[in-house]
KOLNUVO-247163 format. One line per 8 residues: their letters; for each residue x, y, z of C-alpha. Coordinates in Angstrom, 1 decimal, padded with zeros to 4 digits, always signed. Example, Ala and Ser with C-alpha at 12.3 -4.5 7.8 and 13.67 -1.06 7.14 Angstrom:
REM residues 2
AS) +012.3/-004.5/+007.8; +013.7/-001.1/+007.1
END
This chain:
REM residues 154
XXXXXXXX) +069.7/+177.2/+109.2; +068.7/+175.7/+112.5; +065.2/+174.3/+112.9; +063.0/+171.9/+114.8; +060.7/+171.6/+111.8; +061.4/+168.5/+109.7; +059.7/+169.9/+106.6; +061.8/+173.1/+106.6
XXXXXXXX) +065.0/+170.9/+107.2; +064.1/+168.7/+104.2; +063.5/+171.8/+102.1; +067.0/+173.1/+103.0; +068.7/+169.9/+101.9; +069.8/+168.7/+098.5; +067.9/+165.6/+097.5; +069.6/+162.7/+099.3
XXXXXXXX) +073.0/+162.7/+100.8; +074.3/+161.4/+104.1; +073.3/+163.1/+107.3; +075.3/+163.1/+110.5; +073.7/+162.7/+113.9; +075.0/+164.2/+117.1; +074.5/+163.3/+120.8; +076.1/+166.3/+122.4
XXXXXXXX) +077.3/+165.7/+125.9; +079.4/+167.8/+128.3; +082.5/+165.6/+127.8; +081.9/+163.8/+124.6; +080.0/+164.0/+121.3; +078.5/+160.8/+119.9; +078.4/+160.7/+116.1; +076.3/+158.6/+113.8
XXXXXXXX) +075.9/+158.7/+110.0; +073.2/+157.5/+107.7; +073.3/+156.4/+104.0; +072.4/+158.9/+101.3; +068.9/+157.4/+100.9; +068.2/+158.0/+104.6; +067.5/+154.3/+105.3; +069.7/+153.3/+108.2
XXXXXXXX) +071.8/+155.1/+110.8; +075.0/+153.7/+112.1; +077.2/+154.6/+115.0; +080.3/+156.4/+113.7; +082.6/+157.8/+116.4; +083.0/+159.3/+119.8; +084.7/+162.7/+119.9; +086.2/+163.7/+123.3
XXXXXXXX) +085.3/+167.4/+123.8; +088.2/+169.8/+124.3; +088.1/+173.4/+123.0; +085.3/+174.3/+120.7; +087.7/+175.1/+117.8; +089.1/+171.6/+118.0; +085.6/+170.1/+118.2; +084.5/+172.1/+115.2
XXXXXXXX) +087.6/+171.0/+113.2; +086.9/+167.3/+114.0; +083.3/+167.8/+112.8; +084.4/+169.6/+109.7; +086.8/+166.8/+108.7; +084.2/+164.1/+109.2; +081.6/+166.1/+107.3; +083.9/+166.7/+104.3
XXXXXXXX) +085.2/+163.1/+104.2; +081.7/+161.6/+104.4; +080.0/+164.2/+102.1; +077.5/+165.1/+104.8; +074.6/+167.4/+103.6; +072.9/+168.0/+107.0; +073.2/+167.6/+110.7; +070.6/+166.1/+113.1
XXXXXXXX) +071.4/+167.1/+116.7; +069.8/+165.6/+119.7; +067.9/+168.2/+121.8; +067.7/+167.2/+125.5; +064.2/+168.5/+126.5; +062.7/+168.1/+129.9; +060.0/+165.4/+130.2; +057.3/+168.0/+129.8
XXXXXXXX) +058.9/+169.2/+126.6; +060.3/+172.4/+128.1; +063.9/+173.6/+127.8; +066.5/+172.9/+130.5; +069.9/+174.4/+131.1; +071.3/+171.4/+129.1; +068.9/+172.3/+126.2; +070.3/+175.8/+126.1
XXXXXXXX) +073.9/+174.5/+126.1; +073.1/+172.3/+123.1; +071.4/+175.1/+121.2; +074.5/+177.3/+121.8; +076.8/+174.5/+120.6; +074.7/+174.0/+117.4; +074.7/+177.8/+116.7; +078.5/+177.6/+116.8
XXXXXXXX) +078.4/+175.0/+114.1; +077.4/+177.7/+111.6; +080.9/+177.7/+109.9; +080.1/+174.2/+108.6; +077.4/+175.7/+106.4; +075.1/+172.8/+106.9; +071.4/+172.9/+107.8; +070.7/+171.6/+111.4
XXXXXXXX) +067.6/+169.8/+112.6; +067.2/+169.8/+116.4; +065.6/+166.4/+117.3; +063.9/+165.5/+120.6; +066.2/+163.1/+122.3; +064.4/+162.6/+125.6; +064.5/+158.8/+125.7; +067.6/+158.0/+123.5
XXXXXXXX) +070.1/+157.4/+126.2; +067.7/+155.3/+128.3; +066.7/+153.2/+125.3; +070.3/+152.5/+124.3; +071.3/+151.8/+127.8; +068.5/+149.3/+128.2; +069.5/+147.6/+125.0; +073.1/+147.4/+126.1
XXXXXXXX) +072.1/+145.9/+129.5; +069.9/+143.3/+127.8; +073.0/+142.4/+125.7; +074.9/+141.9/+129.0; +077.4/+144.6/+128.2; +079.7/+145.6/+131.0; +079.4/+149.0/+132.6; +082.8/+150.0/+131.2
XXXXXXXX) +081.8/+149.0/+127.7; +078.4/+150.7/+128.0; +080.2/+153.9/+128.9; +082.2/+153.6/+125.7; +079.2/+152.9/+123.5; +076.2/+154.8/+124.8; +076.9/+158.2/+123.3; +077.6/+157.1/+119.8
XXXXXXXX) +074.7/+154.6/+119.9; +072.4/+157.3/+121.2; +073.5/+159.5/+118.2; +072.5/+156.6/+115.9; +069.1/+156.3/+117.8; +068.5/+160.0/+117.4; +069.5/+160.0/+113.7; +067.3/+156.9/+113.0
XXXXXXXX) +064.3/+158.5/+114.5; +064.9/+161.7/+112.4; +065.5/+159.9/+109.1; +062.4/+157.7/+109.6; +060.4/+161.0/+109.8; +062.3/+162.7/+107.0; +062.0/+159.8/+104.6; +058.2/+160.0/+105.0
XX) +058.3/+163.6/+103.8; +060.2/+163.1/+100.6
END
């Protein structure tokens, strides 16, 4: 199941269990994970994209090791809320995650990278270090926004 409806997503999940957050880029996938009570999201890893089958296998291993019950994927909408070519690419990527058998929530990520970049600049992080961190921190930002909403529904 793939949805943008938080209520439908919660209904598709077992009660509790960790969720994984994805910031899907063209070259990398930022990963974050939250605790089973959906309290706090933490950066997890950065996966360098190669072929989709390898990307899927990396995701499968992480989901199995961590006991993940659902996926929150950042959806890069235009500022007016409409779809962009990038949005369509993310939707296609998420559809291809079906073999994982996990429900997927598409979460608006319009300001995630900007917010994380601003935080890293304020922390006086070098450009090179920001490039290493921004995607997985954006995944945590996306996931935290989603679990804040989801926790209010349970």
